[in-house]
C-alpha positions in Angstrom: 82.6 147.1 49.6 80.0 144.9 51.2 78.5 142.4 48.7 75.5 140.3 49.2 75.9 136.6 48.1 73.5 137.1 45.3 75.7 139.8 43.7 78.7 137.4 44.2 76.7 134.7 42.3 75.9 137.3 39.6 79.6 138.0 38.9 80.1 141.4 40.5 83.7 140.5 41.4 84.6 139.5 37.8 83.1 142.8 36.5 85.1 144.9 39.0 88.2 142.9 38.2 87.7 143.6 34.5 87.2 147.3 35.1 90.3 147.4 37.4 92.4 145.7 34.7 91.8 148.6 32.4 93.5 151.0 34.7 97.0 152.0 33.7 99.8 154.5 34.2 99.7 155.6 30.6 96.3 157.2 30.9 96.7 158.1 34.6 93.8 155.9 35.7 96.3 154.4 38.2 99.2 156.2 39.8 101.5 156.3 42.8 100.3 156.0 46.4 102.0 159.0 48.0 101.5 157.9 51.6 102.8 154.3 51.5 105.7 152.6 49.7 105.5 149.1 48.2 107.1 147.5 51.2 104.4 148.8 53.5 101.6 148.0 51.0 102.9 144.4 50.7 103.0 144.0 54.4 99.4 145.3 54.7 98.3 142.9 52.0 100.1 140.0 53.7 98.7 140.9 57.1 95.1 140.9 55.8 95.6 137.6 53.9 96.8 136.0 57.1 93.4 136.5 58.6 90.9 133.6 58.6 88.8 133.2 55.5 90.4 135.9 53.4 91.5 135.5 49.8 93.1 137.7 47.1 90.4 138.5 44.5 92.7 140.4 42.1 95.8 142.6 42.0 98.2 142.3 44.9 101.3 142.9 42.8 103.6 145.9 42.3 103.2 147.8 39.0 105.9 147.0 36.4 107.9 149.1 33.9 107.5 152.5 35.5 109.6 155.3 36.9 107.7 155.9 40.1 110.3 156.6 42.9 110.5 153.8 45.5 109.4 156.2 48.3 105.9 155.9 46.8 103.7 152.9 46.4 103.0 151.5 42.9 100.6 148.6 43.1 98.0 147.1 40.8 94.4 147.8 41.9 93.8 145.2 44.6 90.8 143.6 46.2 90.8 141.1 49.1 87.7 139.2 50.2 87.3 139.4 54.0 84.4 137.6 55.7 82.2 139.8 57.9 83.1 137.8 61.1 86.7 138.4 60.3 86.2 142.1 59.8 84.4 142.5 63.2 87.3 140.8 65.0 90.1 142.6 63.1 88.5 146.0 62.4 91.6 148.1 62.9 93.7 146.3 60.3 91.0 145.5 57.8 89.7 149.1 57.7 93.1 150.8 57.6 93.1 153.3 54.7 96.1 153.5 52.5 94.7 156.0 50.0 95.3 153.9 47.0 93.5 151.4 44.7 93.0 148.9 47.4 
């Protein structure tokens, strides 16, 4: 999601974080990532956070207290801030799709 600085000042990230926090396994608003396991999801998060100017906005942790098999991913909805200049220099990694709440 591209966000203008005015939307950042208006609190769009806090609103999205609040909405993401309501997602849970019990009502199926969050579920397993069938294409990536937690090891690969964590590596992807770590590789993006190693880029200049990035920061974790929310999430970034595995789900707790579930019975999802370890061959699937089970992460909290996650958002990472990446500056535009970092995206353009690292497009392949930043825009890699993992088909989950990331």
